[in-house]
C-alpha positions in Angstrom: 3.2 213.8 106.1 4.1 210.5 105.0 2.2 208.6 102.2 0.9 205.8 104.6 0.0 208.5 107.3 -1.7 210.8 104.8 -4.0 207.9 103.6 -4.7 206.7 107.2 -5.7 210.2 108.3 -8.1 210.5 105.2 -9.6 207.2 105.9 -10.6 208.5 109.4 -11.9 211.6 107.8 -13.9 209.8 105.3 -15.4 207.4 108.1 -16.5 210.6 109.8 -18.0 212.1 106.5 -20.1 208.8 106.1 -21.3 209.3 109.7 -21.9 212.9 109.7 -24.0 212.8 106.6 -26.4 210.3 108.0 -27.1 212.7 111.1 -27.0 216.4 109.4 -29.4 218.2 111.5 -32.1 220.7 110.2 -30.6 224.3 111.1 -27.2 223.3 110.6 -25.5 226.1 108.9 -22.8 224.0 107.1 -25.5 222.1 105.2 -28.0 223.8 102.8 -29.6 220.5 101.8 -29.1 216.7 102.5 -30.2 213.9 100.4 -30.1 210.2 101.1 -31.1 207.2 98.9 -30.9 203.7 98.0 -30.4 201.6 95.0 -31.0 198.1 93.7 -28.9 196.6 91.6 -30.4 193.7 89.4 -30.5 191.9 86.1 -32.6 193.5 83.2 -34.1 190.2 82.0 -35.2 188.6 85.2 -34.8 191.3 87.8 -32.4 189.2 90.0 -30.7 191.0 92.7 -26.8 191.5 92.4 -26.3 194.0 95.1 -27.2 197.6 96.2 -26.0 200.9 96.9 -26.7 203.6 99.5 -25.5 207.4 99.3 -25.6 210.4 101.4 -25.2 213.8 99.7 -24.5 217.1 101.5 -25.0 220.6 99.8 -22.9 223.3 101.4 -23.6 227.2 101.4 -20.8 227.6 98.9 -22.4 225.4 96.5 -20.1 222.5 97.0 -21.1 219.0 97.6 -19.9 215.9 99.6 -21.2 212.6 98.3 -20.7 209.4 100.5 -21.2 206.0 99.2 -21.4 202.4 100.3 -21.7 199.9 97.3 -22.7 196.4 97.8 -21.6 194.2 95.1 -23.0 191.0 96.2 -22.7 189.1 93.0 -18.8 189.8 93.0 -18.2 189.6 96.8 -17.0 193.1 96.3 -17.7 196.2 98.5 -16.8 199.8 97.4 -16.4 202.8 99.9 -16.2 206.1 98.3 -16.4 209.8 99.4 -16.2 212.3 96.5 -16.2 216.3 97.0 -17.0 218.8 94.1 -17.4 222.4 94.0 -20.5 224.4 92.7 -19.9 223.5 89.1 -19.2 219.7 89.9 -15.5 220.0 89.2 -13.8 217.6 91.5 -12.2 218.8 94.6 -11.1 215.6 96.3 -12.0 211.9 96.7 -11.2 209.0 98.8 -11.9 205.3 97.4 -11.5 201.9 99.3 -12.1 198.7 97.4 -12.7 195.1 98.3 -13.0 192.5 95.2 -13.8 189.0 95.2 -13.5 189.0 99.0 -10.1 190.3 99.0 -8.9 194.0 100.0 -7.5 195.5 96.9 -6.6 198.7 98.5 -7.5 202.4 98.8 -6.8 205.8 97.3 -6.8 209.5 98.1 -7.1 211.9 95.3 -6.5 215.6 95.4 -7.0 218.2 92.9 -4.6 221.0 92.7 -5.1 223.5 89.7 -4.5 221.4 86.7 -3.4 218.2 88.6 -4.9 215.1 90.4 -2.4 213.9 93.0 -3.2 210.3 93.7 -1.9 208.3 96.7 -2.5 204.6 96.9 -2.2 201.9 99.5 -2.8 198.1 99.3 -1.8 194.8 100.8 -0.4 193.6 97.3 0.3 196.8 95.5 2.1 198.8 98.3 2.4 202.4 98.6 2.1 204.4 95.1 2.0 208.0 94.2 1.0 209.7 90.8 0.5 213.1 89.2 -1.8 213.3 86.3 -2.6 216.7 84.5 -6.4 217.2 83.9 -8.3 219.8 81.9 -10.5 222.5 83.6 -13.6 220.4 83.2 -13.3 217.0 83.9 -15.1 214.2 86.5 -13.6 211.5 88.5 -14.9 208.1 88.0 -15.1 206.0 91.2 -17.4 203.4 89.7 -20.4 203.4 92.1 -23.6 204.5 90.3 -24.5 207.3 92.9 -21.8 209.7 91.5 -22.2 208.9 87.6 -24.7 211.6 87.1 -22.1 214.3 87.8 -20.1 213.1 84.8 -23.1 214.8 82.9 -22.4 218.4 84.3 -19.8 218.7 81.8 -22.2 218.2 78.8 -23.0 221.6 77.3 -26.6 221.8 76.8 -26.1 224.3 74.0 -23.7 222.1 72.2 -23.9 219.0 70.1 -26.0 216.0 71.3 -22.9 213.8 71.5 -19.8 215.4 73.1 -16.4 214.2 74.1 -15.8 214.8 78.0 -12.7 214.0 80.1 -12.8 211.2 82.7 -10.4 210.6 85.5 -11.0 206.9 85.9 -9.9 205.2 89.3 -8.5 201.7 89.0 -11.0 199.2 90.8 -10.5 196.0 89.2 -10.1 192.6 90.7 -6.3 192.4 90.5 -5.0 193.4 93.9 -1.6 194.0 92.5 -2.7 197.1 90.8 -2.8 200.2 92.7 -5.7 202.4 93.3 -4.7 205.2 90.9 -6.4 206.9 88.4 -6.0 207.3 84.3 -7.4 210.3 82.3 -9.6 208.7 79.4 -11.9 210.4 76.9 -15.7 209.8 77.8 -18.7 210.2 75.2 -21.7 211.6 76.5 -25.0 211.8 74.4 -28.0 213.7 75.3 -31.1 211.4 74.6 -34.0 213.4 75.6 -36.3 214.3 78.5 -38.2 211.6 80.0 -40.6 210.9 82.9 -40.0 207.5 84.4 -41.5 205.8 87.4 -39.1 203.7 89.9 -39.9 202.5 93.3 -38.6 205.5 94.8 -41.4 207.6 92.8 -41.9 209.4 89.7 -39.5 211.7 88.2 -38.9 214.3 85.5 -35.4 213.3 84.1 -32.8 213.9 81.5 -31.5 210.7 79.8 -27.9 210.6 78.9 -25.8 207.7 77.2 -22.2 207.4 78.4 -19.6 205.6 76.2 -22.4 204.6 73.8 -23.4 201.9 76.4 -24.6 203.2 79.7 -28.0 205.0 79.9 -28.4 207.3 83.1 -31.7 209.1 83.8 -30.8 212.1 85.9 -32.7 214.3 88.1 -32.6 217.8 89.6 -29.8 220.3 90.3 -27.8 217.7 92.2 -27.5 215.5 89.2 -29.1 212.4 91.0 -29.3 208.8 89.3 -32.8 207.8 89.1 -32.0 204.8 87.0 -28.8 203.3 85.0 -29.0 200.6 82.6 -26.1 198.8 80.9 -27.7 196.6 78.2 -24.4 195.1 76.9 -24.2 193.2 80.5 -27.7 193.0 81.1 -27.7 195.0 84.3 -29.4 197.9 85.8 -29.7 200.2 88.9 -33.0 201.4 90.2 -33.5 204.1 93.1 -35.6 202.5 95.6 -35.7 205.1 98.3 -34.8 208.9 98.2 -35.2 211.2 101.2 -34.4 214.9 101.8 -33.5 215.6 105.3 
């Protein structure tokens, strides 16, 4: 299968995944749990809306998860569409990401995990067709950039270890430059466990575990699916808050 055809086929599959997650039916043997939610992206100081995000999460009988995300970055005239699959331990299995930035299509990428490699294929109007292979450790996470998946990074934080630990992040290129292909780079990621906190957001009141990623991004994480209830990035004056949450 050619690179172009491979990505096109996965685009269709991901479109179906986004649709299927919204219609997951009770009693479907392929789905143990289905969860959907929405976030508001706003400024910390004034609460000005900058965009929003919607996610659909399916948990399967083998413990694996499929997370489908639509991220509206109105303030940047950007839209991110992401589908991410992980096994029962949150180790990535595969991902698809499509990015628009500043009203321009940047491109899309398909990422498949095979043993200790992430095999990436990218297609973009300016960047053309590109492919890369990156060696990854046993425990790592994929950074697709929407907030819905950020809680999965914390799965690699050992609760029996130090409060601050060095994790591994495969970060996907999602910047505004359309000439850069949608490929990934393996980076270190510091994760600090701050403590347990009860917080209230528009979606309700939650018992959470608070983490700080890269020393700058605070996340309040809830439940076995590691849902992000709130995310704050004070250095940029931005936050995401969960406005609705539904279990199907």
